[in-house]
Structure formats: structure tokens, C-alpha cells
C-alpha positions as semicolon CSV with decimal commas, in nm:
position;residue;x (nm);y (nm);z (nm)
1;M;-16,192;-3,211;-0,212
2;H;-15,971;-3,365;0,065
3;E;-15,775;-3,053;0,102
4;I;-16,030;-2,888;0,350
5;S;-15,995;-3,192;0,578
6;L;-15,599;-3,185;0,559
7;M;-15,612;-2,807;0,617
8;S;-15,852;-2,859;0,921
9;D;-15,599;-3,101;1,057
10;I;-15,295;-2,894;0,971
11;M;-15,436;-2,588;1,137
12;R;-15,525;-2,787;1,443
13;I;-15,162;-2,914;1,486
14;A;-15,026;-2,550;1,413
15;E;-15,242;-2,420;1,697
16;E;-15,132;-2,694;1,926
17;E;-14,758;-2,660;1,851
18;L;-14,799;-2,266;1,882
19;A;-14,934;-2,317;2,229
20;R;-14,686;-2,586;2,314
21;H;-14,404;-2,364;2,238
22;G;-14,544;-2,043;2,404
23;G;-14,617;-1,861;2,086
24;H;-14,861;-1,573;2,067
25;R;-14,927;-1,554;1,686
26;L;-14,928;-1,789;1,388
27;T;-14,743;-1,607;1,110
28;L;-14,651;-1,884;0,866
29;V;-14,751;-2,242;0,785
30;R;-14,521;-2,453;0,592
31;V;-14,642;-2,769;0,432
32;R;-14,451;-3,019;0,249
33;Y;-14,661;-3,318;0,067
34;G;-14,551;-3,601;-0,163
35;T;-14,646;-3,602;-0,532
36;L;-14,870;-3,916;-0,483
37;N;-15,079;-3,727;-0,222
38;Q;-15,269;-3,564;-0,526
39;I;-15,288;-3,228;-0,346
40;V;-15,423;-2,937;-0,565
41;P;-15,212;-2,650;-0,436
42;D;-15,489;-2,383;-0,520
43;A;-15,761;-2,584;-0,315
44;M;-15,505;-2,607;-0,030
45;R;-15,463;-2,209;-0,041
46;M;-15,828;-2,182;-0,065
47;A;-15,878;-2,388;0,228
48;F;-15,597;-2,213;0,427
49;D;-15,761;-1,865;0,343
50;S;-16,108;-1,992;0,464
51;F;-15,972;-2,134;0,798
52;V;-15,782;-1,807;0,883
53;A;-16,039;-1,553;0,769
54;G;-16,188;-1,355;1,065
55;T;-15,951;-1,536;1,315
56;A;-15,639;-1,471;1,509
57;P;-15,392;-1,619;1,241
58;E;-15,564;-1,390;0,978
59;G;-15,285;-1,270;0,762
60;A;-15,068;-1,570;0,818
61;C;-14,875;-1,700;0,519
62;L;-14,898;-2,051;0,364
63;E;-14,601;-2,199;0,210
64;L;-14,646;-2,534;-0,018
65;A;-14,363;-2,758;-0,120
66;E;-14,417;-3,069;-0,335
67;E;-14,142;-3,329;-0,277
68;P;-14,048;-3,545;-0,546
69;L;-14,089;-3,946;-0,534
């Protein structure tokens, strides 16, 4: 399940960008991915939920959008 690894990187980048722009709270993460990436949306949501549980961004939303070829 490579979604866990991807979500780990996505959350790291989101936190870096939040700090870089002087943000205080992560409320939304938008992820666009290509069809050929073989992403399983439910696995991405599960990984996201596990990463935010019990942390400052708990309650943040995840938006996933699959881009066509």
C-alpha cells in the first residue's frame, strides 16, 4: 500500500508550506493524482485519517481529484 508513504510525504510538504506562509492551522489538503498512479482513494483517506488523528491538523479535510490521461 504505497498510499501511506505518499500521504507521509504529502503531510510533510503541507506542514512545511503552512509554516512557510505563516499559517496556524491545516484545514484542507487537496491532492490531484494521475490515473496511472494506481492510487486507491479509500486507502489515501485511511492514511490521511491516521496521520491527522491526535495531532494539530485533526479535523482537516482531504480532497482527492483523479486527473485523466
